[in-house]
C-alpha positions, 0 to 999 in steps of 0.5 A: 499499499503506497504512502499518500504523500509519496504518491502526490510527490510522484504525481507532481514529478510526472510519474502517473500510473494508469490504474489506482485504487483509493481506499480509507474512511476519510472523504476529505483526503479522497476529495483532495487527492482527486483534486490534485490529480485533476489539477496536475493531469487536466491542464489547459482549456480542455480539462473538463472534456478529459474528466469523467466521474462515475457515481453509478456503474451499470457495466464494467465494459462502459468504464473500460471502453472510456478508458481505452478512448484517447484524451481530447487534445490533451496528454492525459484523461482522468476517470474516477469511479466512486461506486463502491457497488462495483466491488460487491461479489458477483456485481458483474458477469464473467465476460465483464471481469475477463474484459477488465483483466485484459485491460489491466494487462495492457492499460491505456497509458493516456488514461488514469483510471481511479477506483475509490472505495471505503474500508468496508470493501470486500477484499475477496472480490475479483475486482479488488484483487485484480486492482491490488495486483495490477494498480497502486493502492492509496490509503486515505485513512483518517490520521490519528495520534502523531500522524494527525499532529504531523498532518496539521503541521504540514497544513500550516506549512502551506501558509508558511506558518509554524504553530507551537505544540499547544496550538497543534494539540488543541486543534487535534482535540477539537477536530475529532478527526474532521479534516474539513474542520481543521483545514477551515480553522487553519486557514482562518488562523493563518489569515488572522495571524497575518505575516506572523510566522511562529504562532503560539496558542495565545496569539490566536485564541480569540479566533479559535474561541469563535468556532468552539461549541456554544455548549462550553460557554453555557456550562461556564455560565452555569458555573459562574452562577454557582449552579453546580448541578447544571454545570455538571450536567453541561459537562457530562453532555459535552463529554457524551457528545465527544468533546475533548477534556483537553478542550473543555479545560482549555476553555475554562482556563481561557475564561478565568484568564479573561476574568484576571485580565479584566481585574488587572486592567480595570485596576489600572483605570482602563475605560470600557472601550480600552478593556474591550480592545485589550481583551478582544471581546465585544461590549456585551461580553465585556459586561458579563465578564465585569459582573463575574470578575467582581466576585474574585480577587486577583489572587483567587483567579491566579490560584484557579488558573494554576490549578487548571494548568496543572490539570492540563498537564495531568491530561497529557501525562497521566492515564487517570480518569479525565471525566472524574478529574473534570467533575472534581474541578467543576465542583471545586470551582463552583463551591470554592470561596471566590474572594476573601474580602480581608485580603482582596486585591 
């Protein structure tokens, strides 16, 4: 099975095979792969005439006849077959399979024939076996773990940006394997960052916050109102929906960091307009922050942030129950005295 990145490098260098089989669970990678093939193979004004996509195949002979035909005023043509039904055992008669095998033995070098399937394709079927023997298999499996982190870094590199590990980890946690989401967020982050090349999480947290689930903010509101039961229910709802504990903890830390900034800047005599600009929030959000910040001292907020930073480290270095750790944190935040008036800053 060929590596996807190596296949793209070969494509760009002009090394294109006549037959490919694309498998895997990630539609984004499949669509991107097809677009890369189209971009490189179908240049010039006649590109549309030399591209055919088949979502439903009634007969294999139809595909092979199209593959045997010559391109229209071009060096290459691209045929993409996205009907997974062609891989079902007995989908075609023996004569059609024979015709297909004969084509694979001597494919048209001017045609790039690409079959696209998922992970559930029957690998015992005749079509799959012949394609795996005669063509190149490209794996579009969703990257996970370290591979996902590398993928995110490569996407940033397209914009000549270098994100720090915290930013990459947060995006990986928030995406839940959705590469469409990641590409969109990375594009927005790079646009927001302008000419800045080295990106830290704190540099772009405002643009990130605008895209995160509103359920997190609702949970934070319940927490600010000391409605413990509703805050815990909100937490459990988020976890059941698959929200990352690292992301939830990040948003908690972001909220309390904003409260600390509000207190610090307001004590310096900044106006509401200046506070809004410093914190990067609109006036209606600033009012809510001001109301909540009045219940805290600078020291109490500093202590809360230190605790949330320690929790983030435990998530990344420990195998402990993350749900239980978050629940205990929520309980502590909702019940802990916020402001010692005798020592208030």
